[in-house]
N, C-alpha and C positions, 0 to 999 in steps of 0.2 A: 259584226260586233261580237259574236260568240268566240271567234278566233282571238280577237283582242282581249276578251275577258280571260280566256285560257292562258294566253301568254303573260298577261299582267298578274294573274293569280300566282304564277310560279315565282314572281319576284317577292312576294310577301315574306318579310322577315329576313331576307338575304342581306349580306353586306357587300357593297360594291366598293372596290378600292380604285379611286380615281387618282392616280399618282400625278396630279397636276402640280408641278413645282412652281407655284406663283408666290413670290415673296418667301420662299423657303418653307412652304407648307405642303403637307399631304392631307387630302381630305378623305376621311373615312365616312361613307354615307350609309346609313341604315334606312332602307326603303320600307315604307308601310303603305300598302295599297288597299283601298276600299273601293269596291265596284258596286254600284247600285243600278238596278234595271231601269229606274226612273230618270236617270241622268245620262245624257249623251252630249259630249264625250265624258268619260269618267273623271272624277276628281281624284288626283293622286297626291296626297300630302306626303312630304318628305321631311324627315328630321335629320339634321346633320350635326356632326361633332367634328371639329377641326383640331387635329393634333399637329403640332409643328415639329419639324426636324430639330433635334437638339443643336444648339449653336453657341459657341463661346469664342471670345477674342481675348487673348492674353497679351500683357504688355510687360516690357522689361523694367520700366520705372513707375514710380508713383504718378498719379494724375494722367495715366494713359500715355506716358512718354516712352521714348526709345523704340526699340524693335517691337514688332507685334506679329501675332499669328492668329488667324481665324480658322476654326475647324468645327466639324460636327462629329469627329471621331474620338474614340477613347485613345489615350496615349499611355501605354504601359510604362514607357520611359520617355521623358520629354526631350532627351537628347543632350549631347554635350553642351551646346550653346545655351539651352533653356534651363538646364539643371540648376536648381537653387537660384533662379534669377527672376521669377515671376513676382511682380510687386503690385500690379493692378489688373483688373479684368472687367469685361462686360459679358454678362450671361444673357444672351438674347432669348433663349428658351431651353427648357430642360432643367432638371435638378442634377447637379454635379457633385461628385465626391473627389476631394483632393487629398493626396497622400504625401507623406514626408519622404518616402523612399520609392524606388522603382518597383514595378510589378505589383502595385497597389498594396504596399507593405508599410508598416509603421503607423504613426499617429495619422488621423484623418479628420477632415472637416467637410461639411455638406452645405452647399449654397444653391439657392434657386435664382430665377431671373432677377437681374438688377445691375446697377452700375456700382462697381467696387473700386473707388479711386485709390484705395490703399488696402492691401489685404489685412493689415493689422487692425483696421477698423472692423473687420469681419472676424476677428479673433484667430487669424491665421498668422503665425510668425512670418516676417518678411524673408524673402529669398530662401524658402524651405521646400517648396513643392517640387517633387520629382516625377509624379504620375497623377493622372486624373481620368475619371470616366463618368459617363452619364448614367444615372441610376433610375431616372424617371422622365417620361415625356410630359410636356405641359401644353396647355391650350393656348 
């Protein structure tokens, strides 16, 4: 029991990164261990906070029509095909910043998780996005 107490006490306050990619999530677990001599086996309460990978799907046309691309990466330039063609999107997780020009330049707009059937409804002019990046993870 003393060996177990010694091993468990070293966990107190550490952060364990369990990169379990289930449903696109990474679990970051903060372990808090309390050991009492009167209890056998010890009770180990664990608090968890789940942060999801950022994820976005962009669409060529309004109402999620036309070509689409799903990513969790920043795009400093959306490329020849996608340049000035994004008309709707689904942000599954993360807070994203969209830019009028390549390399994160020009006017920009910030959107969080949601379904955006038309970018103009989110105050982004249609067919203007040339780059985008995730600026914050969400739970």
